[in-house]
ROZA-458428 format. One record per residue (C-alpha): residue number from 1; y, x, z; chain. Coordinates in steps of 0.05 Angstrom, whole numbers, plus 5000, padded with zeros to 4 digits. Each point is the difference from the previous one (the first is absolute). Layout:
N
@kemar:NUM, v:Y, u:X, w:Z, volum:A
...
END
This chain:
52
@kemar:1, v:6436, u:9362, w:3669, volum:A
@kemar:2, v:5009, u:4920, w:4995, volum:A
@kemar:3, v:5044, u:4970, w:4951, volum:A
@kemar:4, v:5036, u:4975, w:5066, volum:A
@kemar:5, v:5008, u:5058, w:5020, volum:A
@kemar:6, v:5016, u:5036, w:4936, volum:A
@kemar:7, v:5055, u:4942, w:4999, volum:A
@kemar:8, v:5033, u:5016, w:5064, volum:A
@kemar:9, v:5003, u:5068, w:4976, volum:A
@kemar:10, v:5031, u:4989, w:4928, volum:A
@kemar:11, v:5049, u:4956, w:5042, volum:A
@kemar:12, v:5021, u:5058, w:5047, volum:A
@kemar:13, v:5007, u:5043, w:4943, volum:A
@kemar:14, v:5041, u:4952, w:4960, volum:A
@kemar:15, v:5044, u:4986, w:5059, volum:A
@kemar:16, v:5017, u:5078, w:4998, volum:A
@kemar:17, v:4993, u:5037, w:4940, volum:A
@kemar:18, v:5055, u:5018, w:4959, volum:A
@kemar:19, v:5014, u:4958, w:4935, volum:A
@kemar:20, v:4980, u:5068, w:4963, volum:A
@kemar:21, v:4936, u:5000, w:5047, volum:A
@kemar:22, v:4976, u:4932, w:4976, volum:A
@kemar:23, v:5025, u:5010, w:4924, volum:A
@kemar:24, v:4952, u:5067, w:5005, volum:A
@kemar:25, v:4953, u:4949, w:5013, volum:A
@kemar:26, v:5005, u:4949, w:4951, volum:A
@kemar:27, v:4990, u:5058, w:4954, volum:A
@kemar:28, v:4929, u:5026, w:5028, volum:A
@kemar:29, v:4959, u:4969, w:4956, volum:A
@kemar:30, v:4921, u:5030, w:5026, volum:A
@kemar:31, v:4975, u:4958, w:5053, volum:A
@kemar:32, v:4990, u:5070, w:5033, volum:A
@kemar:33, v:5068, u:5022, w:4991, volum:A
@kemar:34, v:5026, u:4936, w:5041, volum:A
@kemar:35, v:4956, u:5020, w:5051, volum:A
@kemar:36, v:5011, u:5070, w:5011, volum:A
@kemar:37, v:5076, u:4976, w:4994, volum:A
@kemar:38, v:4994, u:4946, w:5055, volum:A
@kemar:39, v:4950, u:5057, w:5044, volum:A
@kemar:40, v:5065, u:5044, w:4992, volum:A
@kemar:41, v:5048, u:4944, w:5026, volum:A
@kemar:42, v:4954, u:4985, w:5058, volum:A
@kemar:43, v:5004, u:5083, w:5019, volum:A
@kemar:44, v:5079, u:4979, w:4993, volum:A
@kemar:45, v:5000, u:4946, w:5051, volum:A
@kemar:46, v:4956, u:5039, w:5048, volum:A
@kemar:47, v:5051, u:5068, w:4991, volum:A
@kemar:48, v:5060, u:4960, w:5009, volum:A
@kemar:49, v:5027, u:5009, w:4935, volum:A
@kemar:50, v:5004, u:4929, w:4979, volum:A
@kemar:51, v:5065, u:4970, w:5033, volum:A
@kemar:52, v:4971, u:4940, w:5041, volum:A
END
């Protein structure tokens, strides 16, 4: 993925994720953990679990 695509996804997640979810992300120090968190958020978006 390009940086532009990642930023677009980040904006969507930031708009729809809860404060607690964003706080959880900020505490993840390893890049792999953050990547897994983002993939999980994308899956939630796909399933409609994060409200638009």
